[in-house]
C-alpha positions in Angstrom: 0.0 0.0 0.0 1.4 3.4 -1.0 1.8 6.4 1.2 -1.2 8.7 1.2 -0.2 12.4 0.6 -2.9 14.9 1.3 -3.2 17.8 -1.1 -6.2 19.7 0.3 -6.4 21.1 3.9 -9.0 22.2 6.4 -8.9 24.3 9.5 -8.7 21.1 11.6 -5.4 20.2 9.9 -3.7 23.6 10.7 -1.3 23.8 13.7 0.1 27.3 13.2 -1.1 29.6 16.0 -1.1 32.6 13.7 -3.5 31.1 11.1 -6.9 32.8 10.9 -8.6 31.4 7.8 -8.2 30.4 4.2 -10.2 30.9 1.0 -10.3 28.2 -1.6 -12.0 30.5 -4.1 -9.5 33.3 -3.7 -6.5 31.0 -3.3 -5.5 32.8 -0.1 -4.5 32.4 3.5 -5.2 35.0 6.2 -2.9 35.0 9.2 -2.2 37.2 12.3 0.0 40.0 11.2 3.1 41.8 12.5 1.3 44.5 14.5 -1.8 45.0 16.7 -4.9 44.7 14.7 -3.0 43.7 11.6 -3.8 40.6 9.4 -1.6 39.3 6.7 -3.2 37.8 3.5 -1.1 35.6 1.3 -2.6 35.2 -2.2 -1.4 32.4 -4.5 -1.7 32.1 -8.3 -3.4 28.7 -7.9 -5.2 26.6 -5.4 -2.5 24.0 -5.7 0.2 26.6 -4.7 -1.9 27.6 -1.7 -2.3 23.9 -0.7 1.4 23.2 -1.1 2.2 26.2 1.2 -0.4 25.0 3.8 1.1 21.5 3.7 4.6 22.8 4.1 4.0 25.4 6.8 0.5 25.7 8.3 0.0 22.1 9.1 3.5 21.1 10.2 6.6 23.2 10.2 5.0 26.6 10.9 8.1 27.9 12.7 9.8 27.9 9.2 7.1 30.0 7.6 8.1 33.5 6.6 4.8 35.0 7.9 5.2 33.2 11.2 8.8 34.4 11.6 7.9 38.0 10.9 4.9 38.0 13.2 6.7 36.2 16.0 9.8 38.5 15.7 7.7 41.7 15.6 5.1 40.9 18.3 6.3 38.1 20.6 10.1 37.8 20.6 10.7 39.9 23.8 7.7 38.6 25.7 
């Protein structure tokens, strides 16, 4: 039996604490931003690109995500 590789994600799959939501129709991900009251929206050219990003960062290695790094450094590093 081959290894199953998921290519579509839901809110339940996400582990990143800065994730807010995603939009399949708009191929985007909304995350907590670098300042108070700021949200960061990442838009992708395709749903596949968005899903690859979510699989790479949002659901597993979120500490390596550029958005996570910026938000953490700007808001939480000295706490």
